[in-house]
VOTORMAR-562476 format. One record per residue (C-alpha): x, y, z; residue number from 1; residue in three letters. Coordinates in steps of 0.05 Angstrom, whole numbers, plus 5000, padded with zeros to 4 digits. Layout:
REM residues N
      u      v      w   resi   resn
      X      Y      Z    NUM    ala
...
//
This chain:
REM residues 256
      u      v      w   resi   resn
   5001   5000   5000      1    unk
   5026   5069   4982      2    unk
   5047   5110   5041      3    unk
   4992   5163   5052      4    unk
   5042   5212   5083      5    unk
   5069   5225   5014      6    unk
   5037   5192   4954      7    unk
   5083   5205   4896      8    unk
   5056   5212   4825      9    unk
   5083   5243   4761     10    unk
   5122   5306   4774     11    unk
   5137   5328   4702     12    unk
   5093   5391   4704     13    unk
   5118   5417   4772     14    unk
   5192   5407   4775     15    unk
   5186   5359   4832     16    unk
   5236   5381   4884     17    unk
   5228   5455   4877     18    unk
   5153   5452   4882     19    unk
   5153   5407   4942     20    unk
   5203   5447   4980     21    unk
   5166   5512   4962     22    unk
   5103   5478   4991     23    unk
   5137   5453   5055     24    unk
   5167   5520   5074     25    unk
   5194   5490   5141     26    unk
   5249   5448   5164     27    unk
   5199   5399   5192     28    unk
   5169   5376   5126     29    unk
   5232   5370   5088     30    unk
   5251   5317   5138     31    unk
   5193   5274   5119     32    unk
   5211   5219   5070     33    unk
   5220   5258   5007     34    unk
   5248   5205   4961     35    unk
   5264   5237   4894     36    unk
   5245   5305   4921     37    unk
   5310   5314   4961     38    unk
   5367   5358   4932     39    unk
   5341   5425   4909     40    unk
   5384   5474   4872     41    unk
   5376   5543   4902     42    unk
   5353   5591   4848     43    unk
   5366   5665   4849     44    unk
   5312   5712   4824     45    unk
   5321   5782   4797     46    unk
   5275   5835   4827     47    unk
   5256   5893   4784     48    unk
   5301   5952   4794     49    unk
   5275   6024   4805     50    unk
   5340   6057   4784     51    unk
   5389   6039   4728     52    unk
   5458   6019   4755     53    unk
   5427   5987   4818     54    unk
   5412   5917   4785     55    unk
   5471   5883   4821     56    unk
   5441   5901   4887     57    unk
   5372   5872   4868     58    unk
   5390   5801   4861     59    unk
   5367   5761   4923     60    unk
   5369   5685   4938     61    unk
   5310   5641   4943     62    unk
   5281   5660   5011     63    unk
   5287   5603   5064     64    unk
   5262   5628   5130     65    unk
   5216   5600   5184     66    unk
   5172   5661   5182     67    unk
   5165   5661   5105     68    unk
   5127   5611   5063     69    unk
   5127   5594   4987     70    unk
   5059   5560   4989     71    unk
   4987   5579   4999     72    unk
   4932   5537   5031     73    unk
   4856   5536   5024     74    unk
   4829   5506   5089     75    unk
   4758   5480   5097     76    unk
   4710   5474   5155     77    unk
   4640   5446   5169     78    unk
   4585   5478   5128     79    unk
   4511   5483   5146     80    unk
   4464   5453   5093     81    unk
   4392   5445   5080     82    unk
   4355   5396   5127     83    unk
   4347   5324   5103     84    unk
   4276   5300   5087     85    unk
   4236   5292   5152     86    unk
   4284   5337   5193     87    unk
   4274   5407   5218     88    unk
   4345   5429   5235     89    unk
   4398   5444   5180     90    unk
   4448   5389   5176     91    unk
   4522   5402   5182     92    unk
   4567   5377   5128     93    unk
   4634   5354   5157     94    unk
   4697   5389   5135     95    unk
   4724   5325   5103     96    unk
   4661   5319   5061     97    unk
   4669   5392   5040     98    unk
   4740   5376   5019     99    unk
   4716   5315   4978    100    unk
   4663   5358   4944    101    unk
   4718   5405   4921    102    unk
   4761   5349   4893    103    unk
   4702   5314   4862    104    unk
   4682   5378   4826    105    unk
   4751   5399   4808    106    unk
   4735   5471   4832    107    unk
   4739   5518   4892    108    unk
   4676   5559   4892    109    unk
   4687   5634   4901    110    unk
   4655   5669   4962    111    unk
   4618   5734   4959    112    unk
   4592   5785   5010    113    unk
   4568   5728   5053    114    unk
   4640   5706   5061    115    unk
   4668   5776   5074    116    unk
   4691   5788   5004    117    unk
   4675   5860   4987    118    unk
   4650   5890   4920    119    unk
   4616   5860   4860    120    unk
   4665   5802   4845    121    unk
   4669   5737   4883    122    unk
   4737   5707   4902    123    unk
   4772   5647   4930    124    unk
   4809   5657   4995    125    unk
   4876   5627   5012    126    unk
   4926   5637   5070    127    unk
   5001   5639   5071    128    unk
   5006   5593   5132    129    unk
   5069   5552   5138    130    unk
   5050   5478   5150    131    unk
   5094   5481   5215    132    unk
   5045   5532   5249    133    unk
   4979   5508   5216    134    unk
   4959   5477   5284    135    unk
   4952   5549   5311    136    unk
   4897   5562   5258    137    unk
   4863   5495   5251    138    unk
   4831   5443   5298    139    unk
   4822   5369   5294    140    unk
   4752   5342   5272    141    unk
   4744   5312   5343    142    unk
   4752   5379   5374    143    unk
   4684   5405   5394    144    unk
   4704   5476   5391    145    unk
   4641   5515   5366    146    unk
   4646   5549   5299    147    unk
   4720   5529   5290    148    unk
   4746   5575   5235    149    unk
   4786   5521   5201    150    unk
   4796   5444   5206    151    unk
   4858   5403   5184    152    unk
   4828   5395   5114    153    unk
   4849   5434   5053    154    unk
   4888   5441   4989    155    unk
   4957   5473   4984    156    unk
   4990   5504   4923    157    unk
   5057   5539   4908    158    unk
   5052   5613   4906    159    unk
   5071   5615   4832    160    unk
   5015   5571   4814    161    unk
   4965   5617   4849    162    unk
   4997   5681   4821    163    unk
   4995   5652   4751    164    unk
   4919   5638   4762    165    unk
   4906   5711   4779    166    unk
   4914   5707   4853    167    unk
   4945   5766   4893    168    unk
   4958   5785   4965    169    unk
   4901   5822   4994    170    unk
   4904   5897   5016    171    unk
   4892   5906   5091    172    unk
   4859   5973   5102    173    unk
   4809   6008   5147    174    unk
   4742   6010   5111    175    unk
   4744   6086   5114    176    unk
   4808   6086   5071    177    unk
   4784   6038   5018    178    unk
   4737   6084   4977    179    unk
   4790   6090   4924    180    unk
   4783   6018   4905    181    unk
   4733   6007   4847    182    unk
   4675   5959   4864    183    unk
   4699   5907   4815    184    unk
   4767   5906   4851    185    unk
   4745   5908   4923    186    unk
   4755   5832   4927    187    unk
   4826   5850   4941    188    unk
   4808   5891   5004    189    unk
   4806   5861   5075    190    unk
   4782   5905   5132    191    unk
   4835   5924   5185    192    unk
   4821   5967   5245    193    unk
   4878   5972   5293    194    unk
   4861   5940   5360    195    unk
   4792   5913   5339    196    unk
   4792   5880   5270    197    unk
   4857   5845   5252    198    unk
   4866   5785   5204    199    unk
   4936   5804   5182    200    unk
   4964   5738   5214    201    unk
   4932   5698   5158    202    unk
   4970   5736   5104    203    unk
   4912   5725   5058    204    unk
   4914   5719   4983    205    unk
   4853   5717   4937    206    unk
   4836   5692   4868    207    unk
   4777   5730   4831    208    unk
   4722   5680   4812    209    unk
   4721   5604   4821    210    unk
   4788   5569   4822    211    unk
   4789   5514   4768    212    unk
   4837   5460   4797    213    unk
   4839   5422   4732    214    unk
   4877   5478   4699    215    unk
   4930   5480   4751    216    unk
   5000   5444   4745    217    unk
   4991   5407   4811    218    unk
   4969   5410   4884    219    unk
   4975   5377   4952    220    unk
   4918   5355   4996    221    unk
   4913   5361   5072    222    unk
   4871   5312   5111    223    unk
   4868   5294   5186    224    unk
   4880   5217   5186    225    unk
   4918   5166   5144    226    unk
   4851   5129   5135    227    unk
   4822   5190   5101    228    unk
   4885   5197   5058    229    unk
   4874   5124   5036    230    unk
   4798   5141   5018    231    unk
   4821   5198   4975    232    unk
   4870   5155   4937    233    unk
   4810   5107   4919    234    unk
   4766   5164   4895    235    unk
   4753   5179   4822    236    unk
   4760   5254   4813    237    unk
   4783   5300   4757    238    unk
   4844   5325   4794    239    unk
   4869   5257   4815    240    unk
   4930   5261   4766    241    unk
   4946   5330   4794    242    unk
   4952   5309   4867    243    unk
   5026   5307   4885    244    unk
   5018   5286   4957    245    unk
   4967   5275   5011    246    unk
   4990   5297   5081    247    unk
   4955   5266   5144    248    unk
   4959   5325   5191    249    unk
   4947   5280   5251    250    unk
   5016   5252   5242    251    unk
   5049   5318   5220    252    unk
   5024   5355   5281    253    unk
   5054   5304   5328    254    unk
   5121   5323   5301    255    unk
   5114   5397   5317    256    unk
//
């Protein structure tokens, strides 16, 4: 049976080592059995220069720091749904089922004003959360915390993948200072009020509209248990060939 901690498939479209180590972003995950992922060549990137003659000062190495991440993650949680026939109360769809719906459809549906996305365009929300600290943001499915914001279920991508798909970091601003943003671009704006409203710790990115996973070069999936990882491996879904690895966070968090 394949190891659910890291299920390796074809890496031709991602550049295996670079993409995985960009995803990991922490010393912890690069110690997990990487197989052919090990041995990344550090690549230098040239940043645009504002003044001629300063180009030699604008070349920086590929950033490797514990407070910086090269991946983005879309985490899920429980979702209220219509009551089943014969029931009065809305049913709660478990976070793992929400994740399976996303993978089965091959699409992350965009949120609108009901999901705190401003303006006239809907957007998909992601966070720049290193996997080494995701346990500060998410809770296990057995945790009875009411209205948990995130569970240990989600999909992770490299920043390059999301940038190429139109995703950008959000703009944190007080509402009173966001009038200059056109309604069709307000999906970029997240409210920030010093001392009262602050989500800057999520370092959020957004993609306008739905995110079609089938058009991306690859992705990683986060689940809670190895049993759930094995269940996903058996599913027939349009993104199966794009899944580079399934990480059971129950095991990962024990190593933190």
